[in-house]
N, C-alpha and C positions, 0 to 999 in steps of 0.2 A: 834410064839413068840420066840422060840429058835433061828430060823434063824435071826430074827430081832436083838436079843440080840447079836448074834455072829457078825453080820454086824456092830453093834454099837461099839463093842470092837475093831474090825479091823480098823474102821475109827478113833477111838481114838488113836490107835497105830500109824497110818499113820500121823495124825496131830501132835502127840507127836514127832515123828522122824523128821518131817518137821520143827517143832519149834526148835529142837535142832540144826539142820543143819543151819537154819537161824541165830540162836544165835551165833554159831561158826563164821559165816561169819561177823556178826556185830562186834565181838571182834577183828577179824583180820583186818577189815576195820578201826576200831578205832586205832589199833596198827599202821598200815601203815600211817594213817593220823598224828598220834602223833609223829612219828619219822621223819617226813619231807614231807610225801605225795607221792602218786604213781608217779607223774610226775617227781619229783626230783630223786627218786630211779631209774626210768627207764632211766634217762639221764646219770647215772653213767657209766663211761667206765673202771674205775679201782679204787681200794682202797689199800693204803699202810699203814700198821699198824706197829708202831715202839715202842718197849718197852722192858721189862725184863721178863724172864721166871724163876720161882723158882721151882726146883725139885731135890729131893734126896740131899738136903743140898747145892745145887749149884744155883747160880744166873747167868743166861746167857742172855746177850743182844741179841735181835733178831729183824728181820724185816720180815714181810709177805706181799707180793704183790699178789693181785688177780685181774683178769681182766674179763670184760664182755664176751670176746670171749673164755673163758675157760682155761686161762693160770694161773699158780701159781708159785711163787718163794719164798723160805724161806732162809734167810741169818742169820747166827749166828756169835757170836764173842767168840772165845776160846783163853784164855791166850794172849789177845791182837791181835789175828789174826782173821780177818773177812773173812768168806767164804760162798759161796752158799752151803747150806746143802742139799736142795732138790729142784726139779723144774719139771714143766710139760709144754711142749710147745703146747699142744693141741692134740698131737699124741703120743709122747714119754715121759714117766715119769722116773725119776731117783732120787736116794738119795745116800748119802755117807755111806760106811760101817763104823760102829763105831770103829772097830778094826784097819782097814788099812787106813781109811779116803779116800779111793778111791771111785770115783763115779761109781755106779752100776745101770744098767738099770732094771726097775721094770718088773715083768712078766705081761702077757696080762690081767690076772684077776685083779691084783692090779691097773693096768692102767685104766681098764674099770670102776672099782669102783670109782677111783678118778675123772674120767671124768664125771660120773653121779653126783658126789658130787659137783663138781665145776659148774655144770649146774644150780645150785640154786642161783647163784650170782644175785643181791647183798643180797638177803634175801629169804629164802625158802618159805615164805608166800606171796611174791609178785607174782601175777598171778599164784598162785599155781596150779590151774586147768589146765592151759596151759602146765605146767611142768609134768602133769600126776600124781600129788599128790592128796591125799584126807585128809580131816580133820574131826575130830569128837570131840564134846564137851563132856568130860567125867563127868564134874560136878565142884563143888567148893571145895577147900581145903584151910585150914589155915596153912601157913608156917611161923614159927617164929613170930606169931602174925599178919601176913599180909594175908588178904583174897585174894585168887587167883582163876582164872579160869584154869582148867586143860584141855588142848587141845592135842589130839593125832594126830600127823602128820605122815602119811604113805607115804614114798617116793618110788622111784624105788627100786626093790629088790637088795640086795647086794650079790655078788658072793663069795662063800667060798668053796674052793676045788671042783669047778665045779657045786656046788649046789646053786640055787637061794633061799635066805633066806629073810624073811620079814625085812624091813628097817623102823623101827618105833622109833619115838622120841616123848617124852611127854614134852610139854612146860607148865609152870605155869605162867600165866599172872597176874600181879598185877591188881586187880579189880578197882583200882583208876586211875592208869596211863596207863593201858593197854600196858605194856611192860613186856617181860619175865624176871623173876628174878631167875628161876631155870629151868634147862633142864636135863631130864633123858634119858639116852640111855642104850641099852643092848649090852654087848660085844658078838660078834658072833664067835670068834675064840680065840685060845691061852689058856693059863692057867686060865684066868678069864672068859672063855666062860660061858654065861648064867647069869653073874652077872650084876647088874645095876650100872652105873656110874652117879653120880649126880654132875652137875656143877652149880655154882651160877654166876649170872650176876648182876653187880651193877655199881654205879658211872657213870650214863648216862650223857654224855656231848654233846653239839652241835658242829658240824664241818660243816661250810658252809651250814647251814640250815638243816642238817641231824643229828639225835642223834645216838650215839653209846655207848655201855657199855665199859668203860675204865678199868674195872676190871672183870676178869673171873677166876674162880678157882674150883678145884675138890680135892679129897683126894690125888691125885697124883701130881698135879702141879697147880701153879697159874700164871696168866699172867696179868701184869700191863702195860697199854699202856701210853707212854709219849706223843705221837703225832700220829694223824691219818691224812693222806693226801688223798684228793680226786682227781681223774684223773691225777695221776703223769705221768711224762714222762717215757716211757717204752723202754728199749733196748732189742729188740727181740732176740739178740744173747745170752743174759744172761740165757735164758731158755733152751738152747741146752745142750745135754749131752756132757760133756767135753771129748776130745779125750784122749785116754790112752797114758801115757808117755812111 
């Protein structure tokens, strides 16, 4: 009887875990379908997001271009001057020094982390298993009166000072519309190491059949998008590290 009881408990646990995994996939499938569908997302070659960033009392116009082949470019406007602030051409990443404004090549570790992050284009949940990610449904939580599903997404480890650390993000999906309204990440380095950063997503709007959040914010900065362009023309030379003067 003891063996039978133990077996019953084990089977119950197995079925419970299977049910949770299946439920997580159902939530993700609903999400992908609701924002435009797998086919449309897979056809995306690039996304350009144009808007304003508010941080430390400043409002900075910016543009971010991300491509399917793992490139990224961020442009900002300071005192009427528009410049490329950072870029990654798939192999070399760089950004401007805030003091000198000179372009500086990123180290190998930062470059690898960025390369891994950009591999999730256009959405981390699209074909997540093929990307080597895992998901787990943690449960339900109510956020500001909205019932949500909390899903834990584990991506490829992040490198910090030569050490591979877990790369985990928690997403809170609105249980009615199946879109994320809150994202939680843990800081892995610097003065805020170990602290949780919570970002909110809202104002979902349709762009050529695909829905995007046009407002994103945290305790550090907010981003309001004025326009999002799909499959924009890309100048490959723009991603390259500028030659030193």
